[in-house]
Every structure is written in structure tokens, then in C-alpha cells.
C-alpha positions as CSV (number, residue, x, y, z in Angstrom):
1,M,0.0,0.0,0.0
2,V,1.3,3.5,-0.8
3,V,0.0,6.6,0.9
4,A,0.7,9.9,-0.7
5,G,0.3,13.2,1.2
6,Q,0.0,14.0,4.8
7,M,-2.0,11.6,7.0
8,R,-4.2,13.2,9.6
9,A,-6.0,11.6,12.5
10,N,-8.7,13.3,14.4
11,A,-8.4,12.9,18.2
12,A,-10.9,13.7,20.8
13,A,-10.3,16.9,22.6
14,S,-9.3,15.1,25.8
15,Y,-6.3,13.4,24.2
16,V,-2.8,14.6,24.0
17,T,-1.9,15.4,20.3
18,T,1.1,16.8,18.5
19,S,1.7,19.9,16.5
20,G,5.1,19.8,14.8
21,S,7.4,19.0,17.7
22,K,5.0,20.1,20.5
23,L,2.7,18.1,22.6
24,M,-0.8,19.7,22.7
25,Y,-3.7,19.3,25.2
26,Q,-7.0,21.0,24.4
27,G,-5.2,23.3,22.0
28,S,-2.4,24.4,24.3
29,P,1.2,23.3,24.4
30,M,2.1,21.1,27.3
31,V,5.3,19.7,28.8
32,L,5.3,16.2,30.4
33,R,7.1,16.1,33.8
34,G,7.1,12.7,35.4
35,V,8.7,10.0,37.3
36,N,9.4,6.3,36.7
37,F,8.1,3.9,39.3
38,N,9.8,0.8,38.0
39,N,8.6,-1.6,40.8
40,E,11.8,-3.6,40.3
41,P,11.5,-5.8,43.5
42,A,8.2,-7.1,42.2
43,L,9.2,-7.8,38.6
44,A,10.1,-11.3,37.3
45,C,13.5,-10.1,36.3
46,C,14.5,-8.9,39.7
47,G,13.2,-11.2,42.4
48,G,9.5,-11.5,41.6
49,P,7.1,-11.8,40.1
50,N,5.3,-10.8,43.3
51,I,2.8,-8.1,43.0
52,G,3.0,-7.8,46.8
53,S,6.6,-6.6,46.5
54,I,5.7,-3.3,44.7
55,N,7.7,-0.7,46.5
56,V,5.6,2.4,45.5
57,N,2.8,3.7,47.7
58,Q,0.5,6.7,48.2
59,T,3.4,8.8,49.7
60,D,5.4,8.4,46.5
61,Y,2.5,9.7,44.4
62,A,2.0,12.6,46.7
63,Q,5.8,13.4,46.5
64,A,5.7,13.3,42.7
65,H,2.7,15.6,42.7
66,N,4.5,18.0,45.0
67,L,7.5,18.0,42.7
68,G,5.3,19.1,39.8
69,A,4.9,15.7,38.0
70,N,1.9,15.4,35.7
71,H,2.5,11.8,34.7
72,V,3.9,8.5,36.0
73,R,5.4,5.5,34.2
74,W,4.5,2.5,36.3
75,G,6.4,-0.8,35.7
76,L,4.1,-3.8,35.1
77,D,4.8,-7.5,35.0
78,Y,2.6,-9.7,32.8
79,N,2.9,-12.5,35.4
80,W,0.9,-10.4,37.9
81,Y,-2.0,-10.4,35.4
82,A,-1.6,-14.0,34.4
83,S,-1.4,-15.4,37.9
84,N,-4.3,-13.5,39.5
85,K,-6.4,-11.1,37.4
86,T,-8.6,-10.0,40.3
87,Q,-5.6,-9.0,42.4
88,F,-3.9,-7.4,39.4
89,F,-6.8,-5.1,38.7
90,S,-7.3,-4.4,42.4
91,V,-3.7,-3.2,42.8
92,L,-3.8,-1.3,39.5
93,D,-7.0,0.5,40.6
94,Q,-5.4,1.5,43.9
95,H,-2.4,3.0,42.2
96,L,-4.6,4.8,39.7
97,A,-6.6,6.3,42.6
98,W,-3.3,7.4,44.3
99,A,-2.1,9.0,41.0
100,A,-5.4,10.9,40.4
């Protein structure tokens, strides 16, 4: 398949989009400032997989917020999901609540 010309996707107003090299949110330029919560002790590569060994809590999210973060990268391990979907979504929901 050959596509000629510029491709354009229409995104809902609540999504981050791009304009040239800028990230845009609701028509205004934005800068992402964030942290990486790797969850290394809980990952299969590093002693896990044990979802109970996640070493990030509500205090960490509060500190990120106080430092001006507006996003978080949160390390996941597929084994958490594969071994216990209910627990996986419960833990994920808790972290999303802390991040909100």
C-alpha cells in the first residue's frame, strides 16, 4: 500500500496530540514532567514476580505531585496479570486512585 500526502488523525479533545514537535492538550502546548516507578523488586527479572513486593505507595505519588509531576510511568509484569487477574486489577485500581 502506498499513501501519498500527509495523513491526519482526528483525536478527541481530551487526548494529547502533536503539532510539529510540540505536545498539545486541548489546543495548548504542554510539557510532560514525570517519574518512573519501576517496581523492580516485584518484577520477574528482579526477584519476583510478586505483586505484593511493589515498592511504591501513596506517599510516592504525593511526592511526585508536590514536585510538579503530571504523569507517572509505572512498571508492570505480565505475570501479575496471568497469575491473579482479580488481584492485578485491584492493585492497579489502587495505584490509579493514588495517582489521580
